[in-house]
C-alpha positions in Angstrom: 112.1 163.3 24.1 112.2 162.2 27.3 116.0 160.8 28.9 116.7 157.4 28.9 115.9 155.5 32.7 119.9 153.9 32.9 122.4 156.9 32.3 126.0 156.2 32.6 127.7 158.1 35.1 129.6 160.1 32.9 126.5 162.6 32.2 126.3 163.5 36.1 128.5 165.2 37.8 126.6 164.2 41.1 126.6 160.5 40.2 130.5 161.2 39.5 131.0 163.1 42.6 129.3 160.0 44.7 131.8 157.6 43.1 134.6 159.8 43.8 133.9 160.3 48.0 133.1 156.7 47.7 136.5 155.8 46.9 137.8 158.4 48.7 136.0 157.2 51.8 137.4 153.7 51.2 140.9 154.8 50.6 140.9 157.2 53.8 139.4 153.8 55.9 142.2 151.5 54.2 144.6 154.2 55.4 143.4 154.9 58.8 143.0 150.7 59.6 147.0 150.4 58.4 147.8 153.0 60.5 146.1 151.5 63.4 147.3 148.2 62.3 150.9 149.6 62.3 150.0 151.5 66.4 148.9 148.2 67.6 152.6 146.6 66.3 154.9 149.6 67.4 152.8 150.9 70.3 150.1 148.4 71.9 149.6 151.0 75.3 149.1 153.7 73.0 146.8 152.1 70.9 145.0 151.0 74.2 144.7 154.4 74.8 143.4 155.1 71.4 140.8 151.9 71.8 139.7 153.6 75.4 139.3 156.7 73.7 137.4 155.1 70.9 135.0 153.1 73.3 134.2 156.2 75.4 133.2 158.6 72.8 130.9 155.7 71.1 129.4 154.9 74.4 126.6 157.2 74.2 125.8 155.9 71.0 125.9 152.3 72.0 123.9 153.2 75.1 121.3 154.8 72.9 120.7 152.3 70.5 120.9 149.7 73.6 118.1 151.5 74.6 116.1 152.0 71.7 116.7 148.0 71.3 115.5 147.7 74.4 112.3 149.2 74.3 111.9 148.0 70.8 112.0 144.1 72.1 109.7 145.3 75.5 106.7 146.8 73.4 107.1 143.7 71.3 106.5 141.7 74.0 104.0 143.9 75.2 102.1 143.6 72.3 102.3 139.7 71.9 101.2 139.2 75.7 98.1 141.8 75.2 97.4 139.5 72.3 97.8 136.5 73.9 96.0 137.9 76.9 92.7 136.4 75.9 93.3 133.0 75.5 95.5 133.1 78.8 92.8 134.3 80.6 90.1 131.7 79.3 93.1 129.0 80.2 93.4 130.1 83.8 89.8 130.5 84.4 88.9 127.0 83.3 92.1 125.9 85.9 90.2 128.2 88.6 87.0 126.5 88.1 88.7 123.0 87.8 90.2 123.7 91.4 87.5 124.8 93.0 85.0 121.9 91.7 88.1 119.7 93.4 88.1 121.7 96.6 84.6 121.1 96.7 84.5 117.4 96.2 87.4 117.2 98.9 85.4 119.3 101.5 82.3 116.7 100.9 84.4 113.6 101.3 85.9 115.5 104.3 82.7 115.6 105.7 81.3 112.2 104.5 84.4 110.8 106.5 83.7 112.8 109.4 80.2 111.5 109.3 81.1 107.7 109.4 83.8 108.3 111.8 81.3 109.5 114.2 78.8 106.7 113.2 81.3 103.8 114.1 82.0 105.4 117.0 78.7 105.4 117.9 78.1 102.2 116.6 80.8 100.7 119.2 79.7 102.5 121.8 75.8 101.0 121.4 76.5 97.2 121.4 73.2 96.1 121.0 72.9 98.1 117.9 70.7 96.1 115.6 71.8 97.4 112.0 73.6 100.3 110.2 72.3 101.6 106.9 71.7 104.7 104.3 68.8 106.7 104.7 68.1 106.9 101.1 65.0 109.5 101.1 63.3 111.8 103.0 60.0 113.9 102.3 60.6 117.6 101.9 57.3 118.9 100.6 54.6 116.7 102.1 52.6 117.2 105.0 54.1 114.0 106.4 57.7 113.7 107.4 59.3 110.0 106.7 62.3 108.4 105.8 63.4 105.3 103.7 66.3 103.4 105.4 67.8 101.4 103.3 67.5 98.2 105.5 64.6 96.1 106.4 62.7 93.2 108.2 65.4 90.9 106.8 68.1 92.6 109.1 65.8 92.1 112.1 64.2 95.5 112.0 60.6 95.7 113.9 58.1 98.7 113.8 59.1 101.2 116.8 62.7 100.8 117.6 64.0 104.2 117.1 66.6 105.2 114.7 69.5 108.0 115.3 72.8 109.2 114.2 76.0 111.0 116.1 73.8 113.6 116.1 71.0 112.8 117.8 68.0 111.4 117.4 66.0 110.8 113.7 62.9 109.0 115.0 61.1 105.1 114.8 61.0 102.7 112.5 57.2 102.8 111.2 56.7 99.7 109.0 59.2 97.4 107.8 59.7 95.8 103.9 62.2 93.0 103.4 65.2 95.2 102.5 64.0 98.8 103.2 62.1 100.5 106.3 60.0 103.5 106.9 61.3 105.8 109.7 58.5 108.8 111.2 60.7 111.6 111.6 60.9 113.2 115.2 59.9 116.5 113.1 56.7 114.6 112.2 53.4 116.0 113.6 52.0 112.5 114.6 54.9 112.1 116.6 55.3 112.9 120.4 58.6 112.1 121.8 59.1 112.3 125.4 62.1 114.4 126.5 64.2 116.5 129.2 66.4 119.3 129.6 70.0 117.7 129.4 70.8 120.6 132.6 68.4 119.7 135.3 66.3 116.9 133.4 63.2 119.1 133.5 60.5 116.2 131.2 58.7 117.5 128.7 57.1 116.1 125.4 58.7 117.5 122.3 55.7 117.1 119.0 56.6 117.7 115.4 55.7 120.8 113.6 56.5 119.2 110.3 59.2 121.9 109.3 62.6 120.4 110.8 61.5 122.0 114.5 59.4 120.7 117.1 57.1 122.1 119.9 58.6 121.5 123.4 55.8 121.5 126.4 56.4 121.3 129.8 54.4 118.7 131.8 53.5 120.9 134.5 51.3 123.4 133.3 51.5 126.7 134.0 55.1 126.9 134.1 57.4 127.6 131.0 61.3 127.4 132.0 62.5 126.7 128.9 65.1 129.7 127.0 67.4 129.9 124.1 70.3 126.7 123.8 68.7 124.5 126.3 69.5 121.0 125.2 66.7 118.6 125.2 67.1 114.9 125.2 65.2 111.5 125.7 63.8 110.8 128.6 63.3 107.0 128.8 59.8 107.8 129.8 57.6 105.0 127.9 59.8 102.7 127.2 60.5 103.6 123.6 63.8 105.2 123.9 66.5 105.1 125.8 67.5 107.9 128.0 70.0 110.3 126.8 69.9 110.6 123.3 69.9 114.0 121.9 66.6 115.3 120.4 66.7 119.3 120.1 67.9 122.5 121.2 65.5 125.3 122.0 65.7 128.2 119.4 62.8 131.0 121.1 60.4 130.6 124.0 57.1 130.9 123.5 54.0 131.6 125.8 53.6 128.7 126.7 56.4 126.3 126.2 59.5 126.2 123.2 60.0 125.8 120.0 63.6 123.9 119.3 65.1 123.3 115.9 65.9 118.8 115.5 69.6 118.1 115.5 69.1 115.1 113.0 68.5 116.5 110.0 67.7 114.0 107.3 68.6 116.0 104.8 72.0 116.1 106.5 72.3 112.6 107.9 74.0 109.7 105.6 73.6 107.2 107.5 72.1 105.6 110.7 71.6 103.3 113.2 69.0 101.0 114.6 68.9 100.5 118.5 66.3 98.0 119.9 63.1 99.5 122.0 64.4 100.5 125.2 61.8 98.6 127.3 60.0 96.2 124.5 58.5 94.2 127.7 57.0 97.3 129.0 55.9 98.3 125.0 54.3 94.7 124.6 52.3 95.3 128.1 50.8 98.3 127.6 49.8 96.8 124.1 48.4 93.5 125.2 46.6 95.4 128.4 42.9 96.2 126.4 43.2 92.3 125.3 43.5 91.3 128.5 40.8 93.6 129.9 38.7 92.0 127.3 39.0 88.5 127.8 38.4 89.2 131.2 35.2 90.9 130.6 33.9 88.1 128.6 34.7 85.8 131.3 32.5 87.3 133.1 
């Protein structure tokens, strides 16, 4: 028959020895405690020395236990950080992306404010400016280079009037509506602008190439004095554009002239100023000349 599970200590010598040892240790601990208590009252200095010896004896054990506890705590922190790393990384990535968007928006606003400041300064320098408006759109893939200005004939705009920005000449009014106007850009292949080199007033013509650049051809055929970096400005010839407006800068020399990059890129120009025709009377006289000749011939 199997022995019962719960047996009394009297049937087991091992259990009896364990109980006796526990009682003995308890009695010895009590005696040692009373002895230390008596020593603390009767000989405080001796008790302090005993306490110091005990602290020195237990110091290595306490240090080891402290290191084990610290290592366990650090390990727990590391495990927790490992499992939280993914969520923290995602949050940091989202915050970084949001900061990047805000920085780009701030830069865009700063650039827009700088353009508007330059435009307002330009408007102050041109007291006879007719209107200031936003460039609503511009063609990018069409064979013609035409932009739309957000102001029209109701503000006094007429065909032929120059349009410019702080960067330089944009073009001229091609046709107008009540609240909008179409602008023939400098880079259009049908637009020929009388220009001169800013350094020495060398006259030339700038013809649009339809890709944001113009072809510079000198008036004196057979000579090609252009070089990279030459600034071309309006000369005032023809009476349409006032002299001194920046038009383009030469980027490379060709066999007969040069190719220049237009300074007022419509894709980057947000606002523009409409100026009056430089010599409106001369333009009208040129336009009316054929009619006068016709009248004279019919009179004869």
